[in-house]
C-alpha positions as a printed Julia matrix, in Angstrom:
456×3 Matrix{Float64}:
  -45.47  44.39  -41.87
  -47.19  46.72  -44.36
  -49.73  44.06  -45.29
  -50.37  43.3   -41.61
  -51.09  46.97  -40.92
  -53.36  47.18  -43.96
  -55.4   44.23  -42.66
  -55.53  45.76  -39.17
  -56.63  49.14  -40.55
  -59.29  47.51  -42.69
  -60.65  45.46  -39.77
  -60.71  48.47  -37.46
  -62.32  50.76  -40.04
  -64.99  48.2   -40.93
  -65.79  47.59  -37.27
  -66.1   51.2   -36.08
  -68.22  52.17  -39.09
  -70.69  49.34  -38.59
  -74.08  49.66  -36.95
  -73.06  46.92  -34.5
  -70.3   49.19  -33.12
  -72.7   52.07  -32.61
  -75.22  49.76  -30.96
  -72.53  48.36  -28.66
  -71.82  51.88  -27.4
  -75.31  51.9   -25.92
  -75.57  48.2   -25.11
  -72.66  48.25  -22.67
  -74.05  50.95  -20.32
  -77.45  49.28  -20.46
  -76.0   45.9   -19.52
  -73.85  47.32  -16.73
  -76.16  49.95  -15.28
  -79.56  49.33  -16.77
  -80.7   47.17  -13.89
  -79.81  49.84  -11.34
  -81.54  52.56  -13.34
  -84.67  50.48  -13.85
  -84.8   49.62  -10.15
  -84.64  53.33   -9.34
  -87.49  54.25  -11.68
  -89.57  51.2   -10.76
  -89.12  51.46   -6.99
  -92.61  52.96   -6.6
  -94.23  50.67   -9.18
  -95.78  48.3    -6.68
  -99.14  46.61   -6.3
 -101.14  49.0    -4.11
 -104.11  46.72   -3.62
 -105.12  46.08   -0.03
 -103.21  43.35    1.8
 -105.59  41.91    4.4
 -104.1   39.63    7.05
 -105.74  37.66    9.82
 -104.1   37.66   13.27
 -104.65  34.91   15.84
 -103.4   36.47   19.07
 -103.07  33.9    21.87
 -101.47  36.31   24.36
 -103.33  37.48   27.46
 -105.44  40.52   26.69
 -104.64  40.2    22.95
 -102.18  43.09   23.26
 -100.23  42.12   20.14
 -103.38  42.38   18.0
 -104.15  45.8    19.47
 -100.59  47.0    18.71
 -100.84  45.77   15.12
 -104.24  47.42   14.58
 -102.92  50.73   15.92
  -99.76  50.55   13.79
 -101.77  49.63   10.68
 -104.1   52.61   11.16
 -101.12  54.98   11.52
  -99.34  53.47    8.52
 -102.38  53.62    6.25
 -102.88  57.26    7.15
  -99.33  58.62    7.02
  -96.99  56.28    5.13
  -98.65  54.94    1.99
  -98.94  58.24    0.08
  -96.24  60.21   -1.71
  -95.71  63.45    0.27
  -95.45  65.55   -2.91
  -97.92  64.06   -5.38
 -100.23  62.57   -2.71
 -100.4   59.47   -4.89
 -100.68  56.09   -3.17
  -97.36  54.3    -3.52
  -97.77  51.5    -0.94
 -100.56  49.01   -0.31
 -102.98  49.26    2.59
 -102.31  46.74    5.36
 -105.63  45.66    6.9
 -105.52  43.67   10.15
 -108.38  41.28   10.95
 -108.5   39.72   14.4
 -109.48  36.04   14.6
 -110.36  34.31   17.88
 -108.07  31.35   18.72
 -109.58  27.91   18.11
 -108.36  26.52   21.45
 -105.6   24.12   22.43
 -106.95  20.96   20.79
 -104.6   19.97   17.93
 -107.5   19.08   15.65
 -109.19  22.43   16.16
 -105.89  24.25   15.56
 -105.27  22.39   12.31
 -108.82  23.03   11.09
 -108.51  26.75   11.79
 -105.24  26.97    9.92
 -106.81  25.1     6.98
 -109.85  27.41    6.92
 -107.62  30.49    6.91
 -105.46  28.91    4.19
 -108.59  28.42    2.09
 -109.43  32.1     2.54
 -105.94  32.95    1.3
 -106.47  30.74   -1.76
 -109.78  32.53   -2.44
 -107.86  35.84   -2.16
 -109.98  36.97    0.78
 -106.76  37.16    2.81
 -103.16  37.74    1.85
 -101.91  35.64    4.76
 -102.35  35.09    8.48
 -100.25  35.37   11.63
 -100.47  33.2    14.73
  -98.91  34.76   17.83
  -97.9   32.32   20.57
  -99.35  32.7    24.04
  -95.98  33.09   25.75
  -94.12  35.38   23.34
  -94.19  38.17   25.93
  -92.99  35.96   28.78
  -89.39  36.21   29.91
  -87.34  33.59   28.03
  -85.36  30.95   29.84
  -81.75  32.06   30.26
  -80.37  28.81   31.65
  -78.93  26.87   28.7
  -79.1   23.68   30.76
  -82.92  23.79   30.82
  -84.0   24.77   27.29
  -87.67  25.18   26.51
  -88.83  22.2    24.43
  -90.29  23.08   21.06
  -93.88  22.05   20.45
  -94.6   19.59   17.66
  -96.99  20.58   14.87
  -99.88  21.17   14.76
  -99.68  22.31   18.4
  -99.01  26.08   18.62
  -95.55  26.96   19.81
  -96.19  29.5    22.62
  -92.87  31.25   22.03
  -93.02  32.05   18.31
  -94.97  34.12   15.79
  -96.13  31.98   12.88
  -96.86  33.38    9.4
  -98.52  31.54    6.51
  -99.12  32.8     2.98
  -98.97  31.61   -0.6
  -96.74  34.57   -1.56
  -93.41  33.77    0.14
  -91.46  36.23   -2.04
  -93.42  39.21   -0.72
  -91.6   40.02    2.52
  -92.81  43.57    3.18
  -95.71  42.34    5.31
  -93.84  40.19    7.81
  -91.0   42.71    7.9
  -93.58  45.28    8.99
  -95.17  42.99   11.58
  -91.96  41.75   13.22
  -90.68  45.04   14.79
  -94.19  45.97   15.95
  -94.62  42.7    17.81
  -91.09  42.92   19.2
  -91.73  46.44   20.54
  -95.01  45.36   22.15
  -93.32  42.29   23.66
  -90.5   44.38   25.15
  -92.98  46.85   26.59
  -94.94  44.07   28.29
  -91.75  42.51   29.65
  -90.77  45.88   31.12
  -94.11  46.03   32.9
  -93.82  42.44   34.13
  -90.34  42.92   35.59
  -90.86  46.49   36.78
  -87.69  47.65   35.01
  -87.56  51.27   33.79
  -87.93  51.12   30.02
  -85.9   54.27   29.29
  -82.89  53.13   31.33
  -82.92  49.63   29.83
  -83.07  51.06   26.31
  -80.16  53.34   27.18
  -78.11  50.38   28.45
  -78.89  48.4    25.28
  -78.19  51.3    22.91
  -75.7   50.0    20.29
  -72.28  51.61   19.96
  -71.68  53.16   16.49
  -68.77  51.72   14.52
  -66.99  54.0    12.05
  -65.03  52.3     9.26
  -62.01  54.41    8.37
  -58.91  54.07    6.24
  -55.4   54.4     7.62
  -54.13  57.74    8.91
  -51.49  59.37    6.73
  -48.82  62.07    7.04
  -48.76  64.83    4.45
  -45.46  64.61    2.53
  -45.23  68.42    2.23
  -46.5   69.85    5.51
  -45.9   66.82    7.71
  -49.43  67.13    9.06
  -51.15  63.9    10.07
  -54.44  63.41    8.24
  -57.31  61.34    9.51
  -58.23  58.24    7.54
  -61.0   58.59    4.99
  -64.41  57.06    5.52
  -64.51  53.6     3.97
  -67.66  52.14    2.43
  -67.36  48.41    1.7
  -69.93  48.66   -1.08
  -68.06  51.48   -2.84
  -64.75  49.67   -2.32
  -66.18  46.69   -4.24
  -68.26  48.58   -6.77
  -65.45  50.3    -8.68
  -63.15  47.23   -9.01
  -66.1   45.04   -9.97
  -67.15  47.58  -12.58
  -63.66  47.6   -14.13
  -63.58  43.79  -14.15
  -66.99  43.49  -15.82
  -66.04  46.21  -18.31
  -62.97  44.23  -19.33
  -65.03  41.05  -19.75
  -67.59  42.83  -21.89
  -64.9   44.43  -24.06
  -63.34  41.02  -24.68
  -66.75  39.57  -25.52
  -67.97  42.46  -27.68
  -64.7   42.56  -29.6
  -63.99  38.84  -29.98
  -67.43  37.61  -31.03
  -67.82  39.84  -34.14
  -64.25  39.0   -35.18
  -65.02  35.27  -34.98
  -68.25  35.7   -36.92
  -66.43  37.74  -39.56
  -63.93  34.93  -40.15
  -66.74  32.39  -40.54
  -68.58  34.62  -43.01
  -65.38  35.11  -45.04
  -64.98  31.34  -45.23
  -68.6   30.76  -46.23
  -68.51  33.47  -48.93
  -65.1   32.32  -50.32
  -63.62  35.74  -49.49
  -60.8   34.27  -47.41
  -59.38  32.43  -50.44
  -59.0   35.69  -52.37
  -57.46  37.5   -49.39
  -54.91  34.71  -48.87
  -53.75  35.27  -52.44
  -52.15  38.53  -51.25
  -51.25  37.93  -47.6
  -49.98  35.01  -45.55
  -52.41  33.33  -43.11
  -50.48  34.36  -39.99
  -50.3   37.99  -41.13
  -54.03  37.93  -41.85
  -54.84  36.53  -38.4
  -52.5   38.91  -36.58
  -53.89  41.86  -38.52
  -57.38  40.88  -37.44
  -56.22  40.67  -33.83
  -54.62  44.12  -33.98
  -57.78  45.56  -35.52
  -59.81  43.9   -32.77
  -57.49  45.43  -30.17
  -58.04  48.87  -31.69
  -61.82  48.46  -31.54
  -61.73  47.36  -27.89
  -59.41  50.2   -26.9
  -61.68  52.7   -28.64
  -64.65  51.42  -26.65
  -62.58  51.42  -23.46
  -61.48  55.06  -23.88
  -65.05  56.14  -24.63
  -66.49  54.39  -21.58
  -63.66  55.35  -19.23
  -63.8   58.94  -20.43
  -67.54  59.08  -19.85
  -67.18  57.45  -16.44
  -64.41  59.86  -15.42
  -66.52  62.85  -16.48
  -69.47  61.58  -14.42
  -67.24  60.79  -11.43
  -65.58  64.22  -11.61
  -68.98  65.89  -11.91
  -70.17  64.23   -8.69
  -66.86  64.7    -6.87
  -65.85  61.03   -6.62
  -63.1   60.96   -9.23
  -60.55  59.97   -6.57
  -62.14  56.51   -6.22
  -59.97  55.21   -9.09
  -56.28  56.06   -9.21
  -54.45  56.7   -12.51
  -52.25  53.69  -11.75
  -55.26  51.37  -11.74
  -56.42  52.76  -15.08
  -52.93  52.27  -16.52
  -52.92  48.63  -15.41
  -56.41  48.27  -16.88
  -55.22  49.4   -20.31
  -52.12  47.19  -20.2
  -54.05  44.1   -19.12
  -56.78  44.84  -21.67
  -54.3   44.99  -24.55
  -52.71  41.66  -23.64
  -56.09  40.05  -22.92
  -57.48  41.14  -26.3
  -54.5   39.64  -28.11
  -54.76  36.39  -26.13
  -58.52  35.89  -26.31
  -58.9   37.52  -29.73
  -56.54  35.01  -31.3
  -58.55  32.17  -29.75
  -61.86  33.61  -30.99
  -60.46  33.97  -34.5
  -59.01  30.45  -34.39
  -62.44  29.08  -33.47
  -63.94  30.94  -36.41
  -61.33  29.5   -38.78
  -61.96  25.94  -37.53
  -65.74  26.09  -38.09
  -67.62  26.01  -41.36
  -70.74  27.86  -40.14
  -71.94  29.95  -37.21
  -73.8   27.05  -35.61
  -70.57  25.08  -35.14
  -68.96  28.0   -33.31
  -71.43  27.58  -30.43
  -69.91  24.18  -29.65
  -66.28  25.07  -30.25
  -66.4   28.34  -28.33
  -67.44  27.03  -24.91
  -63.86  26.23  -23.65
  -62.76  29.78  -24.47
  -65.86  31.26  -22.85
  -65.35  29.11  -19.76
  -61.83  30.47  -19.34
  -63.06  34.04  -19.77
  -65.95  33.61  -17.32
  -63.96  31.88  -14.57
  -63.09  35.19  -12.81
  -66.79  36.09  -12.65
  -67.46  32.94  -10.62
  -64.92  33.69   -7.89
  -64.44  37.45   -7.93
  -66.34  38.09   -4.7
  -64.04  35.72   -2.78
  -60.99  37.46   -4.23
  -62.38  40.92   -3.45
  -63.07  40.03    0.19
  -59.55  38.7     0.81
  -57.31  40.11   -1.94
  -54.08  39.21   -0.12
  -54.94  35.57    0.67
  -53.05  32.64   -0.84
  -56.11  31.59   -2.83
  -56.5   35.05   -4.36
  -52.82  35.21   -5.21
  -52.79  31.81   -6.9
  -55.95  32.25   -9.0
  -54.91  35.74  -10.09
  -51.65  34.31  -11.47
  -53.54  31.96  -13.8
  -52.86  33.74  -17.13
  -56.42  33.48  -18.48
  -57.81  34.96  -15.25
  -55.03  37.47  -14.54
  -56.48  40.46  -16.45
  -59.64  40.62  -14.37
  -58.62  39.15  -11.01
  -55.25  40.89  -10.74
  -56.91  44.19  -11.63
  -59.51  43.5    -8.94
  -56.81  42.87   -6.33
  -54.97  46.04   -7.34
  -58.09  48.17   -6.92
  -59.28  46.74   -3.59
  -57.53  48.11   -0.47
  -54.93  47.55    0.89
  -53.39  46.67   -2.48
  -50.77  44.06   -3.36
  -46.97  44.04   -3.82
  -45.75  45.38   -7.15
  -44.14  42.1    -8.15
  -47.46  40.23   -8.27
  -49.07  42.25  -11.1
  -45.69  42.3   -12.85
  -45.38  38.52  -12.59
  -48.98  38.14  -13.74
  -48.21  40.28  -16.78
  -45.16  38.18  -17.64
  -47.15  34.96  -17.37
  -49.88  36.52  -19.51
  -47.36  37.46  -22.19
  -46.03  33.91  -22.27
  -49.57  32.56  -22.48
  -50.39  35.08  -25.21
  -47.4   33.99  -27.28
  -48.54  30.37  -26.93
  -52.13  31.25  -27.86
  -51.08  33.3   -30.89
  -48.77  30.5   -32.05
  -51.46  27.83  -31.63
  -54.16  30.03  -33.15
  -51.89  30.83  -36.11
  -51.4   27.14  -36.93
  -55.13  26.46  -36.55
  -55.97  29.48  -38.68
  -53.54  28.47  -41.44
  -55.21  25.07  -41.86
  -58.8   25.86  -40.95
  -59.3   29.07  -42.95
  -59.42  27.13  -46.22
  -61.28  24.09  -44.9
  -64.82  23.81  -46.22
  -67.8   21.56  -45.62
  -66.83  19.91  -42.33
  -65.93  21.53  -39.04
  -62.93  20.45  -37.01
  -63.03  18.51  -33.76
  -60.88  19.2   -30.72
  -58.65  16.29  -31.79
  -58.19  17.93  -35.19
  -57.25  21.22  -33.58
  -54.64  19.5   -31.41
  -53.19  17.79  -34.46
  -53.02  21.05  -36.4
  -51.19  22.75  -33.52
  -48.61  19.95  -33.22
  -48.16  18.91  -36.83
  -49.48  21.89  -38.75
């Protein structure tokens, strides 16, 4: 036991004093929140060059074109400049009216080609083609649907948009509500219906998402359910799950690389002169667990301080954090032993890339299905996959953190299954480590690993 603790202390001390540990303290927040922070600071970093679009308006009186020109003038005057710095933060949308080519299919196709060529020459950003009947009342009888026109004939009931920049959606998102408003206004005039009354009838009913009402255990007063935000309800559990995955990865990978380097530099042979292979491996796992727990306490402490500062500390209950620590400890022992076994079975770092993929696949499985589990945490599928020992740490924690919660016996059963799986992994990894740590020159195959586990 004393030698095991000495190995664990040495592994922990060497890890926390290394530059890699200090770097990982900053790498984790960058990986988890860097994208959000960059999106916030880059939200105004857009191309502000003019976006000129041609509009072929086939409606009577070309009212849609007039509405777009009016809206573009108002937007370019009031909406594209920062109200404080007066700096332009959005591009100018310039609308250019183009007379329709007529109803002949050949003429229509030639006009579309000519405008497409102008887009290719960067004279235009794109062009819209507004059907002649978009403002007409649509057919409401499903038995007599309006037949769709075949290309290149213009469909009189649609608005067509063509551009060579399909990923830029700001333009057609701006055009769509303007055309819809103009179409509704013209339909009101055609039918003689009062626009204000119709809008009042069609006004949507607000839907408030609330939690369950509760009775205060002291005063007996009934309290209204708290406001529920689906995004927030998913954000915290997903953050805890990703944090656990990163802690497993950041802790296990350096431990595996350390074992390989000890083999390559003949250090392992000297160490094994004083300690048994299983004690050496278990000491490394305990040291790895200490490193991961240190990182976890630092990150959770920082997150709690930030949450308490902004008044949202109640989003995560102490019970969830307790389960997080328990699952993390068992997961580090289970996956850490496998990482170290892979390092012992390989003769250089290049071989570990091939041998490590089954372990990484098991660790990444929860990341593939977590959204399905979070949406229906009490379903049979979620229950079954969360009881798979290699996926239990992340998926069971996710189900615990997402309302309405799960029965107590499910996380307890998951923990028991994890402990059994951990014992099996430590046993198998110990037999692999005992043989592979002294093997030089040639890496082991999966068949060799199976033989070492069975026969030693």
